[in-house]
C-alpha positions, 0 to 999 in steps of 0.5 A: 593545500588548504582543507575545505572549511566546514561550510564548504563541506556542508554545501557539497553535502547539501548539493549531493542530497538535496536538489535545486528548485527545478528538481523539487518542482519536477518531483512535486508535479508527480508527487502532489496528485499521488499524495493528495489522493492517498491522503484523502483516501486514507482520511475518508477511510479513517472516517469510515472506520470511525463510523463502523467503530461507532456501532460497536467493538465486535463490529469494528473487530469483524471488519478489521479482520476481513480487511486484513484478509482483503489486504493480502488480495490487494497486495497480490494485485499490486504485485501482479501489475507492478511487474508489467508496470516496470516495463510500462514506465520504461516504454513511456520513457522510450515513447513506445505506445505499442509496448505500453499497450502490451503491458496493459493487456498483461495487467488486465489478464492477471487482474481477472485471474487473481480476482476469480481465484480470490473470490473462490478462496474467500467463499470456501474458507471464510470460517477458517480464515476469520477464525484464525484471528479470534482468540478469547483472552478473557476481555469480555468481547463476543467472539461468535458475534465478531465472526458473524459480523465478519462473514456478513461484511466479507460476503458483500466485499467480494463483489468489489474485488474485480473492479478494484483490480481493473481500476488499479490496472488502468490507474497504474498505467496512467500514473506511469504515463505521467497522467497522475491527476486522472486517477487522483480525481477518480479516487477522490470521487470514489472516496466521497461516494463511499463516505456519503453512502457509509453515513446513509447505509451504516446508520440508516438515513434518508428512510433507509434501514440501518445496515451496520457493517453490511452497509459499510461493505455496500458503500465500499463496493459501489464506490469501487465501481464508480472509480472504475467507470471514471478511469475507463471512460476518461482513458478511452475518450482521451486517446491522444493522451492515453495512446495505449487505449487505441486497439487495447481490446483488439485481439489481446495479442502480447508478444511471446518474448515480452510475456517471458520477460515480464514473467521472469522479471515480475514473478518475484515481484508478485510473489514478494507482494503476496508473501509479504502481505500474507506474512504481515497477516501472519504477524497480525495473527501473532498479535491477536493471541493477546486478545480481541482487544488488541485487534480492535486497538490495532484497527484504530492504530493502523487506520490513523497511522496510514493517514500520517503515512501517506508521504512514505507510501506516495514517495515509493510510487514517485521513486518508481515512476521517476527512476523508471523513466530515467532508466528508460532514457539511459542517463546513468549519472542522472538516475543515481543523483535523482534517486539519492535526493528522492530517498533523502526527501522521503526520509525527512518528510516521514520524520516530520509526519512521525513527530506530528503523529506522536503529538496528535495520537491521543485525539483520534481514539476518542471518536470510537465507541469502545473501551478506555483500555482499547483507546489507550492501547491504540495510542501507545501502538501509534506512538510505537510505529511512529518511531519507525517511520523514517526507517520505513521510508528509507526501506520503501524507497530502496525497495522501489529503486531496486524494483525500477531496475528490474532487480525483482528477485533481490527485492523478493529476498529483501522484503518477503523472504526477510519477513518470513525468515526473521520477522515472523519467527520473532513474532511467533516465538515471542507470542507463543512462548513468552508472556511479553505484552503487546507493546514490547512485542510490537516494538521488537518485531519492528526493530529487527528491520534495522538489518534491512536498512544496512542491506538496503544501503549496501545494495543501493551503493553497489548500483546493481539496480541500474538496468534498462530493461526495454533497450 
């Protein structure tokens, strides 16, 4: 028998990993609103960060430290609502509005509990938590001034925690229901409000005194209430498209068996997000032992990298929504094929963004009012993380695939357990017991995740994630 030619084999491979026009049209319908919202949000965050960076290095570093702490809260909220969100997506696939309503109630309750607990924690232990990142490395920066700016910023930011959680509960449900444009418009409005108010309040325009970092916090909090108002008003005035809103607050009943299923499935997801974000903060603290200059450089690097990382992050949401809905419909063959093509798209798109970041990295630090040393270090950090973009894209898509099928305990082991058992010990040992500089330290910590790539590929191939949770 004649062996297939190279071009025939290539065509077969292309069909396996790349979709047709209909496939990409379907993906883009879900992805584009999410990508646009994330891109504009991160772009405005970058502008906000530059504004704070114009005030001074200590101010910028104080804000960066607080944002690292609030990052743990944000991921805790994300993890808390993601568990119920798995069921939401599959109930949407079944067209079960009552089931969606129950999951939204669960999200709202968790959001309030976590927000109140976080406000108490940040209020009682602000000195300890902020001081964790302050290390004098002889770089001439004022640690006490940085602590003062951080505490002032944190005090205001606490007012915005609850609206952030409630917005995510509503917006996540709308996205899982296929209404991706509403959260996008709400998010865009919020970031525009934040940008304008930042300019006015940080620098003191229109007759208002310059408020510096406090002004940045006030602008952020106001924008979060604006976003929440838009999402809630739209949801409760468009009940034909958001049927779960009908009777949402009547009795707040949730069936006990569903509560148990959500807790059983979602608890590993919540603890994963919480412990992962806590672990990332612990690794950042290891980096901070190299001095406050490193915190300032990471602030610039992370802000710019996040802007180029929007495709990677957005594709995780796309995988969760599309794969969750197909799992709910019960089409096993389609879900495997779709997932493979989504992962391919995520990796290739992230590789393109990585190359773009490598080229443009030197442009952004010039906008910050800081030293040349910090600017140069931030460029090197950006180029280092860009190398790992494609790997992170695969890991992110694999994580959301496993999560969509309810394999949350495996995602816990895959994500946060790996970070605490492998990544953090590597960062801790290298930062405490060697004189290795920050760039090779950063690269080594990132590179150990190659182990996860192998594990992720095995788990995807075994198809253990194919599970209809709401059948």
